[in-house]
C-alpha positions, 0 to 999 in steps of 0.5 A, a space after each residue: 372749096 379747093 376746086 374754086 382755084 382751078 381757074 388759076 391752074 388753067 391760066 398757068 397751063 395755057 400761059 406755060 404752053 404758049 411761052 414754050 411753044 413760042 420758043 422761050 422754054 427756058 423762061 417756063 422754068 422760073 414759074 416752076 421755081 415760083 411754085 416751089 417757093 410758094 409751097 415752101 413758104 406756105 409749108 414753113 410759114 402757115 402749117 404751124 398756125 393753120 395745120 392741115 388746112 394750110 397744107 391743102 392750100 399749098 397747091 393753090 398758092 403755088 398755082 397763083 404764085 406761078 401765074 404772077 410770073 407766067 402771065 406777064 412773061 407770056 404776054 411779053 413773049 407774044 409781044 416779042 414774037 409778033 414784033 419778029 414776025 412783023 420784022 420778017 415780013 418787011 
């Protein structure tokens, strides 16, 4: 069941690497912070109710939370890089 969330890890890895490769490595730090916050929220908010199951889903929640930041950031970085390329060609 937990393997059903590996798509989010794939998206997260690709978007992080694209963002870093375009020269915006500082922005990728915030996706790591989003992961940390999501793990803390799951650990502090859901372990009391759902126990071990909540702990098992902490990684998956962290990946999805980081994707919510990383995907729009990656798209913005790609758009900005394309605009820079067009500017240098003119």
